[in-house]
C-alpha positions in Angstrom: 96.6 90.3 86.7 99.6 93.0 87.1 102.7 93.1 85.5 105.7 93.8 89.0 109.2 94.8 88.4 112.3 94.9 90.9 113.7 98.1 90.6 116.8 100.1 91.8 116.9 103.9 92.2 120.0 105.8 91.8 120.3 108.3 94.7 123.1 110.3 94.6 126.2 108.2 95.6 123.3 105.4 97.0 120.9 103.1 95.3 117.9 102.4 96.6 115.4 99.6 96.1 111.8 99.6 94.6 109.1 98.0 92.7 107.4 99.4 89.6 103.6 98.0 89.1 101.9 98.0 86.2 97.8 97.8 85.4 97.9 94.8 83.0 95.3 96.4 80.6 97.3 99.7 80.1 96.8 102.4 77.4 100.0 104.9 76.6 100.6 107.7 78.5 99.1 106.8 81.9 99.4 108.8 85.3 101.8 107.4 87.7 102.1 107.3 91.4 104.8 107.2 94.1 104.2 105.3 97.5 106.3 106.2 100.7 106.4 104.0 103.7 106.6 104.8 107.5 109.1 105.4 109.7 112.1 102.7 109.1 113.4 103.1 112.8 109.7 101.6 113.6 109.8 98.8 111.2 108.1 100.7 108.5 108.6 99.7 104.0 107.4 99.6 101.5 105.5 96.2 102.3 103.6 97.9 104.8 99.7 97.4 105.0 98.3 100.9 104.6 101.7 101.4 101.4 100.5 98.1 99.5 96.6 99.6 100.5 97.7 102.8 98.5 98.8 100.7 95.6 96.1 98.8 94.9 93.6 102.3 94.9 96.1 103.4 92.1 96.6 100.3 90.4 92.7 99.7 90.1 92.7 102.9 88.6 94.8 101.9 85.7 98.3 104.1 87.2 101.4 102.7 87.4 102.8 102.7 91.0 106.3 102.7 92.5 107.2 101.7 96.2 110.6 102.0 97.5 112.4 101.8 100.9 113.9 104.8 102.0 117.6 104.5 102.7 119.2 102.1 104.8 115.7 100.0 104.6 115.7 96.3 102.7 118.2 96.5 100.4 118.4 100.2 99.6 121.7 101.4 100.5 122.8 104.5 102.9 121.9 104.7 107.0 118.2 106.6 108.5 118.9 110.1 107.4 116.0 111.7 110.2 114.2 112.3 107.7 115.9 115.1 106.2 118.2 113.1 103.6 115.0 110.9 102.9 113.6 114.1 101.0 116.7 112.9 98.6 114.9 109.9 98.2 111.4 111.2 97.8 113.1 113.2 94.7 115.2 110.0 93.5 111.8 108.3 93.5 110.0 111.6 91.1 113.1 111.4 88.7 112.6 107.7 88.2 108.9 107.7 87.5 109.4 110.7 85.4 111.7 108.5 83.2 109.4 106.0 82.6 108.4 105.8 79.2 105.2 104.9 79.4 104.1 107.3 82.1 103.0 110.6 81.6 104.8 113.0 84.1 102.3 115.3 84.0 100.4 113.2 86.0 101.7 112.1 88.6 100.4 111.3 92.4 102.5 111.8 95.3 101.5 109.6 98.6 102.6 108.7 102.0 102.0 107.1 105.6 103.0 108.6 109.0 106.6 109.2 108.4 106.2 108.8 104.7 103.5 111.3 104.9 105.7 114.3 106.6 108.7 113.6 103.9 106.3 113.1 100.9 104.4 116.4 101.2 108.2 118.0 102.5 109.6 117.2 99.5 106.8 118.0 97.2 106.7 121.5 99.5 110.2 122.2 96.8 109.1 120.3 94.0 106.5 120.7 91.8 106.1 117.8 89.6 103.6 115.8 91.7 99.9 117.0 90.9 98.1 115.2 93.7 98.8 114.7 96.9 98.0 112.2 99.6 99.0 112.0 103.4 97.6 109.1 105.6 98.3 109.4 109.4 100.6 112.2 109.2 102.1 112.6 112.3 101.2 115.8 113.8 102.6 115.0 117.2 105.8 114.4 116.4 106.6 116.6 112.6 106.1 120.3 112.0 103.5 120.5 109.0 103.7 124.3 108.7 104.9 124.1 105.0 101.6 122.9 104.5 100.5 126.5 104.6 101.5 128.0 101.1 100.1 124.3 99.2 97.7 124.8 96.2 97.9 122.1 94.6 94.8 119.5 95.4 95.4 117.1 98.4 93.7 114.4 100.4 95.0 114.3 104.2 93.3 111.6 105.9 93.9 110.0 109.1 91.9 108.1 112.5 90.5 109.5 115.6 91.9 107.2 117.8 95.5 108.0 116.3 98.4 108.1 118.8 100.8 110.3 116.8 98.1 112.6 115.6 96.0 113.5 117.5 92.4 115.0 116.7 92.9 118.7 117.8 96.0 118.9 116.0 94.8 117.4 112.9 91.9 119.6 112.6 94.4 122.9 113.1 96.2 121.6 110.3 93.2 120.9 108.3 91.9 124.6 108.8 95.6 126.1 107.6 96.0 123.9 104.9 94.6 125.8 101.7 92.2 124.3 99.2 91.7 122.7 97.1 91.6 119.6 99.8 90.0 116.8 101.4 90.1 116.4 105.1 89.2 112.9 106.3 88.7 111.9 110.0 88.2 108.0 109.8 86.0 106.6 113.0 87.2 104.0 114.4 90.5 103.9 113.6 93.8 104.1 114.8 97.5 105.1 113.2 98.3 101.2 111.7 94.7 100.9 110.3 94.5 97.3 110.5 91.4 95.6 108.8 90.1 99.1 107.5 92.7 99.6 104.5 89.2 99.5 102.3 88.2 102.6 104.0 92.0 104.2 102.8 91.0 103.0 99.4 87.8 104.4 99.1 88.6 107.8 100.1 91.6 107.9 97.5 89.3 107.0 95.3 86.6 109.5 96.0 89.9 112.3 96.3 91.0 111.1 92.8 87.1 111.3 91.4 86.7 115.0 92.7 90.3 116.0 91.8 90.8 113.9 88.4 94.5 113.6 86.6 92.9 114.2 83.7 91.8 117.8 84.7 94.9 120.1 85.2 93.7 123.2 85.5 93.2 123.8 89.5 
């Protein structure tokens, strides 16, 4: 059983809607995860299948999970900001997570899928708080990920071999240019949407957090 609470996150002059979920059996000072959804102009929101798969992976590992809707999505106020204003949404979500009494703010994972991957990782480039970074299906054919060249925190980057916005040559180049520590995964038989392949994502997240556990902050 998971404790679930709808929350509202202040971001400047607007308010974003979100959901905080906490494993039923928790110890004090748990770690947590913030998850960012795919492109809102193409139907992306915090109820997306990949977002929910990430949520399950984090809850199964006894992490508190915060999902939220970017500005202009669902009940979140404001309007689509071209991926620039959404960086502030991510920072506001991190602020909110950091303020949760039961969460150890030194044990934060920031994860994103597709457009949410780009926004989350770009936000992390300006924010030292996330200890672990997860990017699913980075849309390398659409956005510049060169900011990852200086990223030295442990990170997981995963994409399907049939992804139409993450071509394999560009994804391999991204992996080559991104410094250690990292895990890069190409998921066979998987397109951009991961429908029916969510369990593979959960397995990859588990493997990543096994290799780079939040309890070990020495990297």
